[in-house]
N, C-alpha and C positions, 0 to 999 in steps of 0.2 A: 560698609558700602560695597557696591558691586561696580567694578570699572572694566569696561570692555573695549577692546580694539577689534573691529569687525571688517571683514572683506565681503561676507555674504551672511545670510540668515538661512540656515539649512532647512528649518521647519518653521516658517513664519506663523502658521496657524497656532502651533503649540506655543511659540514665543509670545504671541498675542494673548494667549490665555494665562500663561504663567507670569509674565513680566508685570502686569498690573498688580497682582497679588503681592509680589515681592516689593514693588515700588511703593506700596502703601505702608510698608514697614521700614524700608531703608532705601536710600537713593541709589539709582542705577545711572551711571554716567558712561556714555559711549561716544567713540569717534569711529566713523566708518570711512574707509578709503574706497577708491574706485568710483568717484563721482564723474571723472572725465573719461573719455573714450580710451585714452592711453592708460589711465589708471585701472580701468576695468580689464583691459587686456593683460596688464601686469598682474593684477590680482588673480585672474583666472589661471594664468600660466603658473603662478607661484603656488596656489593652493588647490588647483584643480576644481575650484568651485565657481559656478556661474555668478556673475555680478548681477545686482538687482537695479531696477529703475530707481533713481534717487527719490522720485515723488512717492513711490511705494514705501521706501524706507522712512521717509518723513512722516507719512500717514501712520505707519506702524508705531513709530516712536511717540508721536503725538497722542495716540490713543492709549498707549501702554504706560505713559508717564515717564518714559526714558528721557534723561537730560542729554540732548545731543550737542556735541561741540564740533567745531569745524577743524580744529587742529589739535595736535598732541599738547601744545602749550596751553591752549584753552582748557583741555581736559584736566591737566594737572592743576591749573589755577582753580577750577571748580572743586576738584577733590580737596585741595588745600583748605578751602573754605568750609565745605560740608563735613569734612572729617574732624574739624576742630571747633566748629561754631554751631549754635542752634539755627534752625530754619527761621528766617525772618517772618514775623506775623503780618507784615504789611510792606508797602512800597516806600515808606517815608525814611529818608536817609539824612542823618546829621553828619556834617563834615567839619573837622578841625584841621587847619593847615597853618604853616608859617610862611607861605608864599601864595600870592593871589593867583598866579598863572596855573599851577597844578590844581588848585581848588576849582577854578573855572573849567578846566579840562575835565575834571571829575564830574562836575555838575552837568556839563554837556553830555558826557557819556552816559550818565545815569538817566537823564531825560530821554535820550535816544533809545534806552532799554526799558522805557515805561516805569522808571523809578522817579520819585519826586523828592524835592528838597524844600520842605516847608520852613517857615520862619520859626525860631525858637519861641517858647512861651515867654511872656513878659517877666516872670520870676527868674527864668534862666538868663535873660538878657541883663537883668539887674545884678545877678550874681557875677556874670562875666565882666560887667563894668566895674565891679568892686576891686578887681585885681589886674585888669588889662589896661594898657595905655589908651588914651583917647583916640589915637590914630588907628587902633585896631578896628576891624570890621566885625560888627556884632550880628550880622544877618546869618545866612547859611549859604555858602561855607563861612565858618567863623575863622577870620584871618588873624592869627595871633601876632603877626608882623615878624620880620626876619630876626629881630632881637629876642624873640621868645626863647626861654630856656626850659629846663625840666619841670620847674614848678608850674609854669603857665600851662604846659601840656597836661600835666596830671590833673590840675584843677578844672581846666576846660573840658577834658574828657569826662570827668566825674559829673560836671554840671549838665552836659548834653545827654549823658547816659541816663540821668534821672528825669529828663524832660519827657512827658507823655506824648509830645508831638513827634517823637522819633521811634522807629521800629528797629533801626540798626545804626551803626556808627562807623565812620572811616576816619582814621587819623593819618594825615599826610605830612611827611617830614622831608625837607631838603636841607642838606648841610649848609648853614648860613652863618654859623658862629664857630668859635674855636672849641666849643664844648664837644667832648667825645660823643660819638654816636651812641655808644653803649649807655651813657648816662641818660640821654634823652629817651632811648628805647626802654630803659628801666622805668622812667617816669611814665611813659605811655602804658607800660604793662601794669604799673600800680594804679593808674587811672582806670584802665580796663577792668581791673579786679573789683572796682566799685560799681561798674555797670551791671544792672540786673541780668541774671544769667540767661533769661529768655531772649535777650537782644544780642545779635552777633556783632563782634568788633573786628574790623579789618584794618591793616596798616599798609601804607605805601611809603617805602624808603627810596627816594630818588637818588641813588648812589651807585657807582660802579662796583662797590664792594658788597659782599653778601650781607643780608640783614643781621644785626647783632644777635648772638645766640640767646640772649636773655629773653627774647620774644617767644622762644620755645619752652621757657621754664617759668612763666609768670604764675602768680597765685591763681589766675583764672584758667591756666593751662596754656597750651600752645596757641599763639596768635598768628594767623596767616599774614604773610607780608608779600607785597607785590612791587615790581620794579617801576610800574607806570600806573597812573590813575585809571586808565581805560581797562586794564586787566582786572582791577578790583571791582569796577562797575559791572563788567561782564559776569564775573563770578557771582556777585551779589544778585544780579538780575536773574541768572539761571536758577539760583536757590529760591528766589521769590516765585518764579514761574512754577517751579516744582511744588512749592507750598500751595499755590492756587490749585494745581492739579489734584493734590491730596485732599483738598477741601471740597472739590466738586462732587456732586452726587454721581452715583454710578450710572444712572440712567436706565431706561428700559428699551429693549428692541421690540419691534412690532412683528407679529407672525400672522400669516394668512389663516383664515378659518378653514376647517376641513372642506366646506362647500367651495370656497374660493380656490383652494388648492386643487380640488377635483376639476373645476372648470378650466383652470390654467393648464393642468397636465393633459386634459383631453385635447386641447388645441395643440400643445407641443408634441404629444405622441402621434397625433394624426399627421402633422406637418413632417415629422421626421421618419414616418413609416416608409421604409424603402430608400431612405436618403443614403447617399454615398459620400457626402461631403458637406461643407457649410452651406447654409440656406438663409437667404434674406426673406423675412416673412412678408406676406401680402398685407396691405393696409387694414383690411377687415379683421385679419387674425390678430394683428397688433392691438387693434381697438378692443377686441374681445378679451385679450389677456389683461390689458390695462384696466378695463372696467371691472373685470373679475377681482383685480387687486385693489379696487377702490380708488383708482386714479381717474379723474374726469377727463374725457376726451371730447373734442368738438364733434357734433353730429356730422356724419359724412356718408356718402354712398358712391360706389363705383358705377360708371356708365360708359357705354361706347360713345364714339363721337356723334353718331346719328341719334342716340337716345338721350344725349345730355340735356336738351331743353325740357323733355318730359320729366326726367328724374329731378331736375332742378326744382320744378314746382312742388314735388313731394318733400324735398329737403327744406325749402324756404329760403327767402332772401334776407340780407345780401349774402352772396356766395363767394368762395374762392375756388378756382379750378386749378388742379395740380396734375402734372403728367405722371402716369404710371408706366414705367419702362425699365426692364432689367438692365443693370449696369449703370443706371443713373442714380448715384448715391446722393449727390447734392442737387436737388431740382433747380435751385436758383442759378446754378452754373450754366444751364442751357436756356434760361428764361422759362423754366417749367412751372412757374407759379403766376397766376393772373388773379388779381384781387379786385374787389369792388364791383361785382357783377349783380345787377339789380333787375334783370329781365331775361326771359327765354332767348331773345335775340342776342343779347350780350353773351349769354352762356354758349350759344351755338357758335358765335364768332370766336370765342375763347377756345372752345374745343378744337376747332379747325386750326387755329394758330398753334396750339400745343402739339397737334399731330405734325404740323410742318416743322416745328422746332426740334421735335424728337427725330424726325427723318433727317434733318440737317446735321444733327449730332451723331448720326449713325446708330441710333437706338430704335428698337422695335417697340412701337406703342402698344401696350396691353389694354389701355383704357384711360379714362379721365376720372380723377377723384373730385367730386363736388362736395365741398365742405362749408358748413355754416360759418360765416365770418364772425370771429370773436373780436369785438371792437374794444379799444382801450386796453388798459392793463400794462404791467411792466414785464418785459420779456426776460425769461430766465432759461437756463439750461440745466437739466439733470441727465446724467449719462452713466453708462457702465463701460469700462475698458478693462482689458485683461492683461495682467503682468505675468510673464512666463513662470516666475517663481512664486509670487504672492497670490496669484489668482485674481478674481474680480475686484476692481476698485470702483467705488461710487464717486462720481465727479459732480460738482455743481459750480455754476457761475452765473453772472448776470449779463444782460445785453444781447441775448440771442445771437444774431449773426456776428456781433462784434466780439464775442468771447475769444475767438482764435486770435484776433488782433491784439486785444488787451491782455490776454494770457493771465487773467485774474480769476483763477479757479482754485478750488479746494478739493482734496482727496481724502477718502477714508476707506478702510477695509470694512467689508461686511462681516457681522451685522452692525448697522449704524443705529445707535440709540438716539433717543430724543435729545440728549445732551450733546452728542456728537453732531447731530444735524444743526442744532442751534449754534454751535461753535463754528461749523463750516461757514454758515452765512455771516457770522460775526467777523470771520477772518478776511472776508472779501472787501477790497477797497470800494467796490461798487455796491456792496451790500446796503449802503445808506440809501440807495434808491428806494428800498422798501419802506423807509421812514418818511418818504416824501421829500424830494429835492427841490428847494426853492418853492415854486408855486405848483409843482407836480403833485398829483394825488399819491398817497402811500399805497403799499401793497399788502396783501394778506400773508404776512410772514409765517403765521402758524400753518396755513394751508401748504406753503412750500416746504416747511419742515415735515409735514405729513407725507408729501410726495417723496421726499428723500427717504423716509423710513419705509414707505411701501415699495419703492424701487429696491431697497436693501432686502426686503422680504421676498421680492421676486427672484433675487439672486439665490436665496436659500431654496426657493421652490423649483428653480430651473437651473440645475447644474450645467446644462448645455448652453446657457446664455454666455456668449463671448463678447458681444458688443450691443449697445443700445444707446440711442440718442433721442431724448425728448427735447426738441429744440425747434421753435421756441415753445416754452410754456408761458401762457398769459396769466400773470399773477394779478388778480383783480383786487379792488379795494377791500380793506379789512372786513372779514365776515362773508365775503362773496366767493372765496375759494380760488382755485388755480386750475386752468384748463389747458390740456395738451393740444396744440394745433398742428404739430408735425412730429412724426416719430418714425424711427427705423429700428429694426431689431434683427440681430444675426444669431443663429443657433448653430452649434457644431455637434453632430451626433456623437455619442460615446461609442467606443469600439464595439460594444455588444449590439448597438443600434444600426451600425453600418452593414448593409447587405452585401454579401460577396457578389462579384460580377459573375454572370452566367457564362 
C-alpha cells in the first residue's frame, strides 16, 4: 500500500498522471490537512508550501483513484482493512453480532455509505436455525443473542461466509458473558478461516481493552478489528469505492481537430495581440470559439440601440435582448436581459430600456445582443475556474441561476474523459433532472457530456483561458442536443504575449 499525509501537492499534473497507474496495482490512502483557513495558514508556515483549494484536491483524488480519508483515525482504519483483507467484490455485507444495538448501528452506517445488507439465502437460514436458539434473529444482521458463545460465533461466521448473497462479512462482539474475550476471538478467527479468501472479514470488539492478539495470528492471517461499528463500515465502504474505481474503464478524452484548433487560436491570438492584462471576450468572439469547438450556441447578433429593430428581423423571433457593457459580469444583476420579444416594436422598447438600465448602473453601453430565444429545455452550467496550484478545473451543475444557491456542483481536472463527465453528472443531486422529474421532460444527457468534454478540449487548446461560464446551457430533450444561451470567457496573456508599455 501507499499511505500519504499531505499538506499540498507540489506537482498536481504529474501526480494526476502517476497516481492512477499506481492505484490500479495497489491502494493509495491519503489524508490531507489544511482544509480550513487556519489549517491552510499553519500548513503554509510549517512546510513553506502553498495550500490548495479543497475542491481541487477532491477532484484530483477522485480521478486518480486515491482513497481520501478525513482524519488520521479513518486513514489507519482503512489501512488496517486493505493491508490484511481482499478488496470486496460488491457492496453486500453479512453481519454477525451478539447484541441487536451494535448490529443496527452497523447496518445504518453501511447503508449511509452505499453498502447493502441483503437477507441470507434460505439454505443459510436453515443452517443457522439448526444450532441457534429460537429467540435469535435470522435476518441480517444475524443476532446470536447475548448468550452466544464461541461455538455459535464460529458456526455462524462459517455459514454466512459460504452464502453467495454476501461479498464481505463483519463480526461484532460485545462482552456479555463470563467467557474470556480471547476464547470468543479465537472462535471468530476459526470461523473466518473457513470464509472464502476473496471475501474480506472484519471484526468489531466493543470493549475498552485492546482486541485479543489471536486476531492477528489466525489461520487466515491478521483480521482487522475496530472499536465501533461505524469505523468498520467506513473502512469497508472505502475499500468498495476503490474496487469500483479499479473496475471502471479508463475513458477517452476529446481533442480538437487541427482545423478547429486553428480557428480557435486565430481568435485568441487576435484578441490578445497587444494585450497588457486579462481580457473579457466579446460575445461574437466567444460564439466563434465555441462553435469551432463543436459547442452549439444560440444564434445572436450585436446591434446598436437604433439598429436593434432592423437586426431583429434578420435574426428571427422570438428574441432575447441582452446588454453589452464592460464591467457587467452578471447581466441579470442590473436587469440586463429582456426575454419574450416578438416584434420590432418590442425590440426597440427593450433596447432603450437596456440602455437606461446600463446608464443607471454606471456602465457604458457598447451595444445590445439580440439572441434567438431557446424555448424549453433543462438549464445547466458548464464552467472553467482556475486554481493557483492545480490550474484549470472543469465545473458542472444543474439549475442555471440556482447553481450558486444550491452549490450542487462537480469538479474535475482537465482533460475530462467521457467516463469523468458521466460521473460528474451522476454525482449531482440535481442530475436526476436529466431523467425527467415527475411530469417534466428528460434532457439530452449525452449532449451535456459532450459539452463537458469539448470544454475540456478548449482548456488544452487555450492555455490562456482562466475563466469561462456557459450558463445557462439549455439541455433539450434526448437526441435534440444542448445549446449555450449565455457565455462569458476571460483570457490572460502569457508573459511573452504581454506588450511592454511604451
